[in-house]
C-alpha positions in Angstrom: 13.8 -2.4 -6.9 10.4 -2.1 -8.6 7.6 -2.6 -6.1 3.8 -2.1 -6.3 1.3 -0.6 -3.8 -2.3 -1.6 -4.4 -4.9 0.9 -3.1 -8.0 2.9 -3.8 -8.1 6.0 -6.0 -8.9 8.0 -2.9 -5.7 6.9 -1.2 -3.7 7.3 -4.4 -4.8 10.9 -4.6 -3.7 11.5 -1.0 -0.3 9.9 -1.6 0.4 11.9 -4.8 -0.9 15.2 -3.4 0.6 15.1 0.0 3.4 12.6 -0.2 2.1 10.5 2.8 1.3 6.8 3.2 -0.3 5.3 6.3 1.7 2.6 8.1 -0.7 0.3 9.9 -0.1 -1.2 13.3 0.9 -4.9 12.7 -1.6 -6.2 15.2 -4.5 -4.8 13.1 -3.5 -6.0 9.6 -5.5 -8.5 7.5 -3.5 -11.5 8.6 -4.7 -12.2 12.2 -1.3 -13.9 13.0 0.7 -11.0 11.6 3.9 -10.5 13.7 3.0 -13.4 16.1 3.8 -15.9 13.4 7.3 -14.4 13.1 7.9 -14.5 16.8 7.0 -18.2 17.0 8.5 -19.5 13.8 11.9 -17.8 14.1 12.3 -18.8 17.7 11.4 -22.4 17.0 13.9 -22.5 14.1 16.9 -20.9 15.8 16.3 -23.1 18.9 16.2 -26.4 17.0 18.2 -26.0 13.8 22.0 -25.9 13.6 22.8 -22.1 13.3 25.0 -19.4 14.9 22.2 -18.2 17.2 21.2 -21.6 18.7 23.3 -21.3 21.9 22.2 -17.7 22.6 18.5 -18.6 21.9 18.7 -21.5 24.4 20.0 -19.0 27.1 17.8 -16.0 26.4 14.7 -17.1 24.5 12.9 -19.2 27.1 9.2 -20.1 26.8 8.5 -17.4 29.4 10.3 -14.8 27.4 8.4 -15.8 24.3 5.0 -15.7 26.0 5.8 -12.3 27.6 6.6 -10.8 24.2 3.5 -12.3 22.6 1.3 -10.4 25.1 3.1 -7.1 25.0 1.8 -4.0 23.2 2.8 -4.1 19.5 4.5 -0.9 18.4 5.5 -2.0 14.9 3.8 -0.3 11.9 4.0 -1.6 8.4 3.6 -0.4 4.8 3.3 -3.3 2.4 4.4 -3.6 -1.2 4.5 -6.5 -3.7 6.7 -7.4 -6.7 3.5 -8.5 -8.6 2.4 -5.8 -11.1 -1.1 -7.1 -12.0 -2.3 -9.7 -9.5 -5.9 -10.6 -9.1 -5.8 -11.3 -5.3 -4.2 -7.9 -4.7 -6.9 -6.1 -6.7 -9.7 -7.8 -4.9 -8.2 -7.5 -1.4 -6.7 -4.0 -1.4 -7.8 -2.0 -4.5 -11.4 -3.1 -4.9 -13.2 -2.3 -8.1 -11.1 -0.1 -10.5 -8.6 0.7 -7.8 -4.9 1.3 -8.7 -1.5 -0.3 -8.4 1.3 2.3 -7.9 4.6 1.2 -9.2 7.5 2.6 -7.2 11.1 2.4 -8.2 13.4 2.3 -5.1 17.1 2.7 -5.5 19.5 0.5 -3.5 20.0 2.9 -0.6 18.4 3.9 2.7 15.7 6.6 2.4 14.8 9.2 4.9 11.2 8.8 6.1 9.4 11.3 8.4 6.7 10.8 11.0 4.9 13.3 13.2 5.8 13.8 16.8 3.1 14.4 19.5 3.3 18.2 18.8 2.3 17.7 15.2 5.8 18.4 13.9 7.3 16.1 11.2 10.7 15.6 12.7 11.0 12.0 13.6 13.4 10.3 11.2 13.6 6.7 10.0 16.4 5.6 7.7 15.6 2.4 5.8 14.6 0.7 2.5 11.9 -1.8 1.7 12.8 -5.3 2.9 11.7 -8.7 1.6 9.1 -10.7 3.5 9.9 -14.4 4.3 7.0 -16.9 4.1 7.8 -19.3 7.0 5.4 -21.7 8.7 6.6 -25.2 9.5 3.2 -26.9 9.2 2.7 -25.4 5.7 6.1 -25.8 4.0 7.9 -28.9 2.9 11.0 -29.8 5.0 13.3 -28.6 2.1 11.4 -25.3 1.8 11.4 -24.8 5.6 15.1 -25.3 5.9 15.9 -23.1 2.9 13.8 -20.2 4.2 15.2 -20.7 7.8 18.7 -20.4 6.5 17.8 -17.1 4.7 16.3 -15.7 7.9 19.5 -16.6 9.8 21.6 -14.9 7.2 19.4 -11.8 7.4 19.9 -11.7 11.2 23.6 -12.0 10.8 23.6 -9.1 8.4 21.7 -7.0 10.9 24.2 -8.0 13.6 27.0 -6.7 11.5 25.2 -3.6 10.2 24.3 -2.5 13.7 27.9 -3.2 14.9 26.7 -5.5 17.7 29.4 -7.3 19.6 27.8 -10.3 21.2 25.0 -12.7 20.2 23.9 -13.4 23.7 23.3 -9.7 24.5 21.5 -9.0 21.3 19.5 -12.2 20.4 16.2 -10.7 21.7 16.7 -7.5 19.7 17.6 -9.5 16.5 14.6 -11.9 17.0 12.2 -8.9 17.5 13.7 -7.1 14.5 13.2 -10.0 12.0 9.7 -11.0 13.3 7.8 -8.3 11.3 9.3 -9.6 8.1 8.1 -13.2 8.6 4.6 -14.1 7.5 2.5 -17.3 7.3 3.6 -19.3 4.3 -0.1 -19.5 3.1 0.4 -15.9 1.9 3.4 -16.6 -0.3 1.7 -15.6 -3.6 1.7 -12.0 -2.4 5.5 -11.7 -2.9 5.6 -8.9 -0.3 8.2 -6.3 0.7 7.8 -4.1 3.7 8.8 -0.9 5.4 8.5 -1.4 9.1 8.5 1.6 11.5 9.0 0.7 15.2 9.4 2.5 18.5 9.6 1.7 22.2 7.8 3.5 25.0 11.2 3.6 26.7 12.9 5.9 24.2 12.7 9.7 24.0 11.2 10.0 20.5 7.7 8.5 20.1 5.8 9.2 16.9 2.2 10.4 17.0 -0.2 7.5 16.5 -3.3 8.3 14.6 -6.5 6.2 14.2 -8.9 5.4 11.4 -12.0 3.2 11.1 -12.1 0.1 8.9 -15.4 -1.7 9.3 -16.0 -1.7 13.1 -12.2 -1.8 13.9 -10.3 1.3 15.0 -6.9 0.8 13.4 -3.8 2.6 14.7 -1.4 4.0 12.1 1.6 6.3 11.6 1.4 9.0 8.9 4.7 8.5 7.0 6.1 10.8 4.4 9.1 10.6 2.1 11.1 13.7 1.3 10.4 14.8 -2.2 7.5 12.4 -2.5 7.2 8.6 -3.1 9.0 7.3 -6.2 5.8 6.5 -8.2 6.6 5.9 -11.9 3.5 4.1 -13.1 -0.2 3.8 -12.2 -2.2 0.7 -13.3 -6.0 1.0 -13.2 -7.5 -2.2 -11.9 -10.3 -4.3 -13.5 -13.8 -3.0 -13.1 -16.9 -2.0 -15.1 -15.9 1.7 -14.9 -12.2 1.2 -15.7 -12.3 3.7 -18.6 -13.9 6.4 -16.6 -11.4 5.9 -13.8 -8.5 6.0 -16.3 -9.7 9.3 -17.8 -10.2 10.9 -14.4 -6.7 9.9 -13.2 -5.2 11.2 -16.5 -6.9 14.6 -15.9 -5.7 14.6 -12.2 -2.1 13.9 -13.3 -2.4 16.8 -15.9 -4.0 19.4 -13.6 -3.3 18.4 -10.0 -0.3 19.2 -7.9 1.7 16.0 -7.9 4.3 15.3 -5.3 6.9 12.8 -6.7 10.7 13.1 -7.1 11.8 15.5 -9.8 12.5 13.8 -13.1 15.5 14.6 -15.2 15.6 15.2 -19.0 17.3 11.9 -19.7 14.9 10.0 -17.4 11.9 11.6 -19.1 13.3 10.4 -22.4 13.6 6.9 -21.0 10.0 6.9 -19.8 8.9 7.9 -23.3 10.9 5.1 -24.9 9.3 2.7 -22.4 5.9 4.1 -23.5 6.6 2.9 -27.0 8.1 -0.4 -25.9 5.0 -1.3 -23.9 2.6 -0.8 -26.8 0.5 -3.9 -27.3 1.8 -6.0 -30.2 -1.8 -6.5 -31.2 -1.9 -2.8 -32.1 1.7 -2.3 -33.4 4.0 -5.1 -34.4 7.6 -5.3 -33.2 9.0 -3.7 -36.4 6.7 -0.7 -36.1 7.6 -0.4 -32.4 11.2 -0.2 -33.3 10.6 2.3 -36.0 8.6 4.5 -33.5 11.3 4.2 -30.9 14.1 5.0 -33.3 12.2 8.0 -34.7 11.6 9.3 -31.2 15.3 8.7 -30.3 16.4 10.8 -33.3 13.9 13.6 -32.3 15.2 13.5 -28.7 18.9 13.6 -29.7 18.2 16.7 -31.9 16.2 18.3 -29.0 19.0 17.6 -26.5 21.6 19.2 -28.7 19.7 22.5 -28.6 18.6 22.2 -24.9 21.4 21.5 -22.5 19.6 22.7 -19.4 18.0 20.1 -17.1 15.4 22.5 -15.6 11.6 22.2 -15.5 11.0 24.4 -18.6 13.3 22.2 -20.7 11.5 19.0 -19.5 8.2 20.6 -20.2 9.3 21.5 -23.8 10.4 17.9 -24.3 7.1 16.7 -23.0 5.3 19.0 -25.4 7.4 17.5 -28.3 6.3 14.0 -27.2 2.6 15.0 -27.2 2.9 16.5 -30.7 4.7 13.3 -31.8 2.0 10.9 -30.5 -0.9 13.1 -31.7 0.6 12.9 -35.2 1.1 9.1 -35.0 -2.4 8.8 -33.5 -3.9 10.8 -36.4 -2.1 8.5 -38.8 -3.7 5.5 -37.1 -0.5 3.9 -36.0 -0.9 4.2 -32.2 -4.5 5.5 -31.9 -5.6 2.6 -29.8 -2.5 2.8 -27.6 -3.2 6.4 -26.7 -6.6 5.5 -25.3 -4.9 3.0 -22.9 -1.6 4.7 -22.1 -0.9 8.2 -20.8 2.3 9.8 -19.8 2.2 12.8 -17.4 4.7 15.7 -17.1 5.7 14.3 -13.7 7.0 11.2 -15.5 4.2 8.9 -14.3 2.8 6.5 -16.9 -0.9 5.6 -16.6 -2.0 2.2 -17.9 -4.9 -0.3 -17.5 -4.9 -3.8 -16.0 -5.3 -6.5 -18.7 -7.3 -8.7 -16.3 -10.9 -9.0 -17.5 -13.6 -7.4 -15.3 -14.3 -9.9 -12.5 -16.0 -8.0 -9.6 
């Protein structure tokens, strides 16, 4: 699962140095109908369409219940990602001028996320993975789109029913409804192609994470400080469009070289794959497909010879391979083959590839 997190360089530095990302309270996100849209649209659909939850919804999700939950305190906090690698609306909304997009590669498993408790100890655990957002607003969608998305939401609720080993729809319909609402957004935002991590708590349970606050404009926004053991799985950084894009690129490259970067430890084989990807992504205006294959093949031969003599998968061996790579591209750069590529692509020892957005400067 390859997802992208658009942000400023300041926030990027915090994420890569500390391994933390802020999860914002859903009542204070950019969409003023965040969360409330999900409550309304999911309830309306399961009440009026033919589905497994209709009978339970008619018994348990009255208008009074719906209005009560609309007015309650929201204790759902979200971190948002997108599947879009280089999207203009994301740059302008979240990363601003010459911000960054962080590519993260999540495996198909639940991850252990940590939050602070009220004593400042990081011991509150959440086990989850990013989940797809459904764009679902009846007044915006065609009838066909509305019904297709509604069926997907019902299927998601059924999977949650099975995963949590619930026994009865009637007793759990409110929990299922509240659980899916954070993943249902107004259909107007469909271009964002969003995935989310949602961290929730109830004031009735024993573990309550510490809620922190930050200012954005004149609004004081509540958030949870969330970390991932070993660091977030950042594999690529794209520098956004802006008049100072080159300076930002150079500063991040230096930060990746000299700073203490907290990301999952990379293996020897994975580093080799990142290097091959480096060559594969060279712009064909600089190197044609035949030259790209020759470069990749030459590197593969160099790697295989290196791997024969270096069986250890430790940090020193990976550093040696990385040094071999730098010698290789410096030689190719001096020969003029990938000189231009080197200016726009950088691979760090941590395995993070740094590149530039290809969108022209628009701010």
